[in-house]
N, C-alpha and C positions, 0 to 999 in steps of 0.2 A: 476923354471924360468917362468915368465909371458910372455904373447904374446906381450905386449907393454913394452918395456924397456924404461920407461919414467922417471925413477927417480934413475938412477944408482948412482948419486953423492949425493942424498939427497936434491938437490936443485929443485925448481920448474922447470918443463920441459918447454923449449921454443920450442923445436923441438923434439917431441917424436919419438923414433925409433920403428918400427913395424917389427916383425918377419913375413916374407912372408909366412911361414908355416901356420899361422893363417888364411890365405885367402883360404885354400884348399876347403872349402865347400861353399864359397861365390859365388854368381852368378854375373858376370860382367854386368853392365848396357850397353845397346847398345851405341856405339859411334856415335855421330852426326858429320856430315861433312859439311864444307863449299864447298869443292871440294872433291868428293869421293876418298878415299885412298890417297889424296894428302895434303889437308889442314883441320885439325880437327877443329871443332867448339869449341870456348871458350878456345883455347890454343894458345900459342905463336908459330908462324911459322917464320923462318928466311930464307930469300932469300939472299945469299951472293955470292960474287965472285969479281974478279978484275974489275976495271972500264972499261966501254966500251964493255962489253960482252952481254948486253941486259937485265939486271935485270929489269930496268924500263919498257921496252917493255913487258916482260913476266908478270910483275905485273899488267900492264894496261890491257893486254889481259885477265888475271884472273878476274880483276875487271869487265870487260865487260861480261864475262861468268857468273859471280855471279849475276850481275844486270839483265841480260837477262834470267837467269835460263837455260842456254844452257850447253855447255861443254867447258872445257879448257884442253889442252894437253891430249885429249882423255878420260878425266874423266868428269862425270856428276857433274854440279854445284848444289848448294843448291836449294831445292824446299821448299817453293816458292822463287822466286828471292828476293835477299836482297839488301839493300842499302850498299854503299861502301864509306868509307872515304879514299882517296888516299893522304897520307901525304908524302911530299918530301922535302929534303933539298938540292937537287942537280939540279933540273930543275925548271924553272919558269912556271907560268900558261900558257903563250902562247905556250911554247914547249909541255906541256901536252895536250893542246887543239889540236895542230897539230897531235900529235900521236894518240889521241883518234878519231880524224876525220878519219885518215887512217884506224884505226881498224874498225870503224863503216862502212866505205866504203867496206872493205874486207868482213865484215859480212852482207853486204847489208841491213844495218839499218841506221837510222839517229842519229845525236847527241841527238835529242829529245828522241829517243828510249832509250838512255843511261841515261836519267834523273834519279837521284837517286845515281849517282856517284858524290861525292862531293870532290873537289880538294883543297888542302891547300899546299902552298909552303912557306917555310921560306924565300926564295929569294925575293918573292913579298912583304913580310911583314917586311923585314929588322929586323928579330928577330933571335936570336941564336937558332939553332936546338937542344936544350938540353931539354930532357924530364924528366931527373932525375939527381939530384946532391946531393953530400954528405953534411950532416949538420955538426955541430961542433963535433959531436960524431962519425962521419964517416958513419952514417946511410943514405942510399940513400933515398931521399924524392922527391915527385912529384914537378915539376916546374910549374909555372903559365901556361906555354904553354901546358903541359900535361893536367892540369885541364881544360883548355879551350877546348882541343880536346875532352875530355870525356864529358864535358857539351854540346858541339856541337853534339856529337853522340847521347846523350840522347834526345836533342831537335829534331834532325832529326827523331829519332824513334817515338817520341811523335807526331810530325806533320804527319808522314806517317800513324801512327795508326789512327789519327783523320781523315785524308783524306780518308783512306780506309773505316772507319765507315760512313763517309758522303756519299760515293759512294753506300754503302750497303743500307743506309736509302733512298737515292734517288731511287735506284732500286726498293725497296719495295713500295715506294709511287709514282713510275713512274714519277719522276722529269725529266725535260728535260735538265737542266743544271747540269753538274757534275764537280765541281771545285776541 
Protein backbone atom coordinates (compact mmCIF):
# COMPACT_ATOMS: atom_id res chain seq x y z
CA UNK A 1 0.00 0.00 0.00
CA UNK A 2 1.36 3.41 -0.90
CA UNK A 3 1.25 6.56 1.20
CA UNK A 4 -0.87 8.35 -1.38
CA UNK A 5 -3.98 6.45 -2.36
CA UNK A 6 -4.46 8.51 -5.47
CA UNK A 7 -5.38 5.96 -8.08
CA UNK A 8 -7.61 3.34 -6.49
CA UNK A 9 -10.00 3.41 -9.48
CA UNK A 10 -7.34 3.59 -12.18
CA UNK A 11 -8.68 7.04 -13.15
CA UNK A 12 -6.66 10.24 -12.86
CA UNK A 13 -6.84 11.55 -9.28
CA UNK A 14 -8.79 14.74 -8.80
CA UNK A 15 -8.46 14.66 -5.03
CA UNK A 16 -5.66 12.36 -3.85
CA UNK A 17 -6.08 10.68 -0.49
CA UNK A 18 -3.13 10.81 1.87
CA UNK A 19 -2.46 8.36 4.69
CA UNK A 20 -1.76 10.51 7.77
CA UNK A 21 0.82 7.95 8.91
CA UNK A 22 3.08 9.25 6.13
CA UNK A 23 3.31 12.54 8.03
CA UNK A 24 5.02 10.98 11.07
CA UNK A 25 8.48 12.41 10.38
CA UNK A 26 7.33 15.67 8.77
CA UNK A 27 7.97 18.95 10.56
CA UNK A 28 4.93 21.21 10.64
CA UNK A 29 5.59 24.74 9.40
CA UNK A 30 4.76 27.46 11.92
CA UNK A 31 1.20 28.71 11.68
CA UNK A 32 0.72 32.39 10.83
CA UNK A 33 -2.10 34.27 12.54
CA UNK A 34 -4.15 37.34 11.74
CA UNK A 35 -5.35 37.22 15.35
CA UNK A 36 -3.25 34.86 17.47
CA UNK A 37 -5.03 31.59 18.27
CA UNK A 38 -8.29 32.99 16.84
CA UNK A 39 -8.01 33.76 13.10
CA UNK A 40 -5.41 31.89 11.03
CA UNK A 41 -3.70 33.71 8.17
CA UNK A 42 -4.66 32.47 4.72
CA UNK A 43 -7.59 30.31 5.82
CA UNK A 44 -11.32 30.81 5.82
CA UNK A 45 -12.80 31.84 9.14
CA UNK A 46 -16.54 31.90 9.68
CA UNK A 47 -18.32 34.07 12.22
CA UNK A 48 -21.90 32.87 12.39
CA UNK A 49 -24.92 33.08 14.61
CA UNK A 50 -28.49 34.32 14.77
CA UNK A 51 -29.26 37.84 13.65
CA UNK A 52 -28.82 40.66 16.11
CA UNK A 53 -26.28 39.05 18.44
CA UNK A 54 -23.36 41.29 17.44
CA UNK A 55 -21.48 39.51 14.65
CA UNK A 56 -20.94 42.75 12.72
CA UNK A 57 -19.74 44.57 15.83
CA UNK A 58 -17.29 41.78 16.71
CA UNK A 59 -16.00 41.69 13.12
CA UNK A 60 -15.53 45.49 13.07
CA UNK A 61 -13.68 45.33 16.38
CA UNK A 62 -11.43 42.63 14.89
CA UNK A 63 -10.87 44.84 11.83
CA UNK A 64 -9.79 47.72 14.07
CA UNK A 65 -7.44 45.47 16.04
CA UNK A 66 -5.86 44.09 12.87
CA UNK A 67 -5.51 47.57 11.37
CA UNK A 68 -4.00 49.06 14.52
CA UNK A 69 -1.89 46.00 15.30
CA UNK A 70 -3.30 45.86 18.83
CA UNK A 71 -5.49 43.14 20.27
CA UNK A 72 -8.95 41.73 19.82
CA UNK A 73 -10.83 39.64 22.37
CA UNK A 74 -7.66 39.27 24.43
CA UNK A 75 -5.51 38.03 21.54
CA UNK A 76 -2.68 39.83 19.75
CA UNK A 77 -3.45 40.92 16.19
CA UNK A 78 -1.05 40.60 13.28
CA UNK A 79 2.28 42.32 13.23
CA UNK A 80 2.73 44.48 11.29
CA UNK A 81 -0.79 45.90 11.15
CA UNK A 82 -2.67 44.89 8.04
CA UNK A 83 -5.25 46.29 5.69
CA UNK A 84 -8.80 45.01 6.01
CA UNK A 85 -11.66 44.75 3.55
CA UNK A 86 -14.95 44.67 5.44
CA UNK A 87 -17.57 43.25 3.09
CA UNK A 88 -21.19 43.26 4.20
CA UNK A 89 -24.54 42.44 2.71
CA UNK A 90 -26.57 43.45 5.77
CA UNK A 91 -25.53 47.01 6.72
CA UNK A 92 -25.07 50.09 4.61
CA UNK A 93 -21.89 52.17 4.70
CA UNK A 94 -23.36 54.91 6.95
CA UNK A 95 -24.17 52.27 9.60
CA UNK A 96 -20.65 50.83 9.38
CA UNK A 97 -19.24 54.37 9.70
CA UNK A 98 -21.29 54.96 12.87
CA UNK A 99 -20.08 51.69 14.37
CA UNK A 100 -16.43 52.28 13.45
CA UNK A 101 -16.63 55.81 14.86
CA UNK A 102 -17.84 54.34 18.19
CA UNK A 103 -15.09 51.71 18.13
CA UNK A 104 -12.46 54.38 17.38
CA UNK A 105 -13.77 56.51 20.25
CA UNK A 106 -13.60 53.56 22.65
CA UNK A 107 -10.03 52.83 21.51
CA UNK A 108 -9.18 56.53 21.80
CA UNK A 109 -8.13 56.81 18.16
CA UNK A 110 -9.60 58.68 15.21
CA UNK A 111 -11.20 57.27 12.09
CA UNK A 112 -8.10 58.55 10.32
CA UNK A 113 -6.06 56.14 12.48
CA UNK A 114 -8.22 53.34 11.07
CA UNK A 115 -7.36 54.20 7.46
CA UNK A 116 -6.59 50.91 5.76
CA UNK A 117 -10.00 49.48 6.64
CA UNK A 118 -11.94 49.44 3.38
CA UNK A 119 -15.71 48.98 3.53
CA UNK A 120 -17.93 47.53 0.81
CA UNK A 121 -21.66 47.04 1.16
CA UNK A 122 -23.89 45.41 -1.39
CA UNK A 123 -26.74 47.54 0.01
CA UNK A 124 -25.04 50.71 -1.22
CA UNK A 125 -24.17 49.25 -4.60
CA UNK A 126 -27.54 47.62 -5.27
CA UNK A 127 -25.84 44.38 -6.23
CA UNK A 128 -26.74 40.83 -5.22
CA UNK A 129 -24.43 39.61 -2.42
CA UNK A 130 -23.43 36.47 -4.33
CA UNK A 131 -19.75 35.55 -4.44
CA UNK A 132 -20.10 32.11 -6.02
CA UNK A 133 -22.73 30.48 -8.20
CA UNK A 134 -23.03 27.10 -9.92
CA UNK A 135 -22.40 26.88 -13.64
CA UNK A 136 -24.32 24.54 -16.00
CA UNK A 137 -22.37 21.55 -14.71
CA UNK A 138 -22.96 22.39 -11.05
CA UNK A 139 -19.43 23.64 -10.39
CA UNK A 140 -19.35 26.72 -8.16
CA UNK A 141 -17.68 29.60 -10.02
CA UNK A 142 -16.60 33.05 -8.92
CA UNK A 143 -19.08 35.82 -9.63
CA UNK A 144 -18.07 39.22 -11.02
CA UNK A 145 -18.54 40.59 -7.47
CA UNK A 146 -16.03 38.09 -6.06
CA UNK A 147 -13.54 38.93 -8.81
CA UNK A 148 -14.01 42.64 -8.10
CA UNK A 149 -13.31 42.12 -4.39
CA UNK A 150 -10.16 40.14 -5.18
CA UNK A 151 -9.00 42.81 -7.65
CA UNK A 152 -9.69 45.49 -5.02
CA UNK A 153 -7.67 43.58 -2.44
CA UNK A 154 -4.74 43.22 -4.82
CA UNK A 155 -4.90 46.93 -5.71
CA UNK A 156 -5.04 47.93 -2.03
CA UNK A 157 -2.01 45.76 -1.32
CA UNK A 158 -0.09 47.22 -4.28
CA UNK A 159 -0.91 50.82 -3.31
CA UNK A 160 0.03 50.17 0.32
CA UNK A 161 3.31 48.58 -0.71
CA UNK A 162 4.06 51.51 -3.03
CA UNK A 163 3.13 54.01 -0.30
CA UNK A 164 5.39 52.24 2.23
CA UNK A 165 8.27 52.20 -0.23
CA UNK A 166 7.77 55.93 -0.87
CA UNK A 167 7.96 56.62 2.87
CA UNK A 168 11.16 54.55 3.13
CA UNK A 169 12.70 56.40 0.18
CA UNK A 170 11.72 59.74 1.71
CA UNK A 171 13.21 58.78 5.07
CA UNK A 172 16.46 57.76 3.38
CA UNK A 173 16.66 60.99 1.40
CA UNK A 174 15.20 63.14 4.23
CA UNK A 175 12.14 64.26 2.26
CA UNK A 176 9.77 66.59 4.06
CA UNK A 177 6.60 65.46 2.30
CA UNK A 178 5.46 61.87 2.88
CA UNK A 179 2.36 61.14 0.82
